[in-house]
C-alpha positions, 0 to 999 in steps of 0.5 A: 180517540176521542177528546173526551176518552181515556188511554187505552190501556183498560186501566181506570187511571189512564183517564187522569194521565189522558186529562192531563195531557189535554189540560195540564195547567189547570187545577185538578183539586182545591183542597182545605188544608187548614184555617186561618187566624178567624177560621176560614178555610185556606186551600191548597191547589194541585194543577192536572200536571202536578196530580199526574207526576204525583200519582206516577211517583207514589205509584212508583214508591209503592211498587218498591214497597211491595204493593203491586198488581193484585194487592187488596189495599184498605184506604182509609183516608179523609178527603184530602189531596193524599186520597186522590193521589193515592186511589189513582196511584193504587189503580195505576199500579193494578192494586185493588183499593178497599174502600168502607164507609169510615162512619159504619159501626165498629163491629161492622166495620171490622167484620168488612175488613175481615172479608175482604182481608186486605194484604195491605192498609193505608190510613191516617194516624187514627185508623192505624191506632184503631186497627191495632187496638180493634184488631181490624184485619189481623192476619192479613195486613202485611204493608202498612202506610200512614198519611198526614201524620206521624207512625207511631207503635204500628211501624211500616211507612210514611207517606212521604217516604213512599214519595222518597222511593218514587222519586229514586226509581221515577213515576211509572205509567198506568199498568196495562189491565184487562177490562174484567181485571178487579180494580176495587171492593167497595163496600155497600152502606149497610143500609139494610144489613151488614155492608156487602163488598162489590166487586169493581172490574176497570170496565165497571169505572169505565163504563161508569165515566161514560155514563155519567158524562153522557147522562149529565153532559159534563164537560172537561173544564167545569168546576164539581163541589163533591160533598160524597167523597167516593165521587169525588174521585170521578172528577179527575177522570171526567176533567173536572176540577174538583173543590173539596168542601170544608164539612165533615163528610159523614154528617151531610145533613149537618153542613154549614150552608154559609162554607158551602155556598161562599166556597161555591162562589169563590170558585165558580163551582158549575156542578154540585153532587150532594145527598138529598140531606144536604140539597135540603140544608141549602134549600132551606138556607136559600128559601129563608135569605134569597140566596142564589147560586149564579154559576150552578148549572147542574145539581146531581142527588143521589143516595136517597129520592129527593122530594118535590118540596126539596127541588121546587126550593133548590129551583129558587136558588139556582139560574133558571137554566140550571137542572137538577138531576136525581139518578137512580142506582146502587153502588152494585149498578149506577146509574141506572136511570135518571131524571130531571127536576122539572119532570119531578115537579110535573109529576108531583101531584101523582107522587102525593096521590100515593103513585110512588116516585118517578125515577125516569127512564133507564139510561140508554145503556141499560135494561130493566126488567121486573120480576114478582117480589121474592126473598128466594134465589132467582136462577133465570127469567121464567114466565111464572116470574114475569109482572103484568105490564103496569104491575108492581114488581122487584127492579133487575138491571143489565147494563156495562156498570152491572157488577157481577158479584160480592167479595167472599159472598158466595150466598149474597152473590147468588141471592143479588144475581141473576145469570141469564144467556150469558149475562148477569143481572142485578137485583136491586132490592127495590120495587118499581113500576113502569109507566105508559111512558116507559119511566120506572117508578120507585115505591120502596125497598123489598125488605121495607114492605109492610104486609097485613091482612088488608094487603102489602103496603110500599113506602114510597106510595104510602109516604108520598100522601102524607109528604104532601102536608105542608107541615111534615117534613117526612114520614116512614111506613113501619108495620107493627103488631096490634093485638096480635095482627100485623097492621101499617103505622106512620112514624112523622118527623115535623117540619122544624117549625112546628111543635109538640103542641101542633101535634094533635091537630096535625095527627087529625088531618094525616088522619083524614088524608089517609081516609081520602086515598085508597092506597092509604084507607086502612091506616089508622096509627100515627106516631110523631117521632123527633128526629129519623134514624138516617144513614151515615153515608148520606144522612138521608135514607131512613132507618125504618127497621130501627123505626119500627122497633120505636114504633112497637113500644108506642103501639098500644099507646095509639089508641089512647091518644098518648103518642 
């Protein structure tokens, strides 16, 4: 077994056991647990040896309580040491964690739990209260565990009682799992519809660890600041110290950059994993203060594309040899490709010309193909589905991290998967093309394309032209109907320093930009928006459907110059 290899049980939890055996005294987690008299976060530290033992005890207690192999377990716990312990304990016993973004709409959350039909529910008191009052998981949940608080009218066991059971029976090792056994159900963000539960097998998690380590050259002993909680769970398996930031994980775009910078400096953070929204917050702070992050050697930003403007600002905060990676992927398949910030900047002019966003070359283990854009089921790769070289098509991926199904969603599974020659390919729901160098260029989500009498318009092609304007923060392509015809329009979010009074001049300049580019020369309609609606998970994915509805109400005013 190599120095970075997990134990050979097939169980993702064995990765923690392996790392604990190699670096028992190294800090595994630094986590905020309160505040001092002046409001500064107080951190608790747990070593790898302590984390391994705690996981073993909680796993033992869960088995004694009836949460064992195959038990689907909804886990609604805030970023904390307990979250790490519980996640790895559930893996260890062969239970199936069910993870749902806590910030999604309550009705969608109830639908997710109704679909997943969890048999156990582990959560903070607020989650339990909501579960009872709103009817989450009614009829399926049998075992209840309350974490970080008191148990009230809902009954069940406390986290401390589960640990006491573990003390009584002693810690248990990771259960041997077949590679294709169900490991977890991870719900998508629902950015383009109702969230779907992605079935992760143990082999998918193990493949992700291998891919992440290789793609970003991560070494055991590094220190990570993961601002997106699910990705923090990879840290122990990678041998990294995880520093949980003092922030609201559901609002990364509103994070306090001062707190983040102080934490980075205090713990010597080498890796920062953040959404583009948080990266932008940090980059703007660095640009305004001259602050530098001297210990950071890599930034990994995922969830949405990072613009060249943000990359350029962030680069000024980092050491000269630091790298900024923007991996491309989805909950169903991650990572697919990766590109470093210097290459993004080198290709920025092409993005500004309306060529889309380059997401890099596919990782060595992945195969990526393009098929003709379709909203129908595709059962196999056929000649009539092929895209000509250089042409735009729907992105499909096959590789060791490609998941095979959605839980209890047979129709969605058939729409999203292509089963060909004994392999499963995932339809990313994205559209793009390959350039002559074999790099993949992303041009937008399939559902966000705008079809008009003047042709098909793709978001990232169009928006790249207007995002290059120095007074624009970001833009969004929408389709509206004017005089009974479908036409493309652009919603515009101005840079923070711009005012409503600047809009008339900027709109004129945007119209001039449009006329000078073949990809945009038919676009005439621009609407200033005070602040784009974005997804809960990353605060970076623009809700173009909501914007289209908003713009539709203003479409008739556009020609009168009233917007």
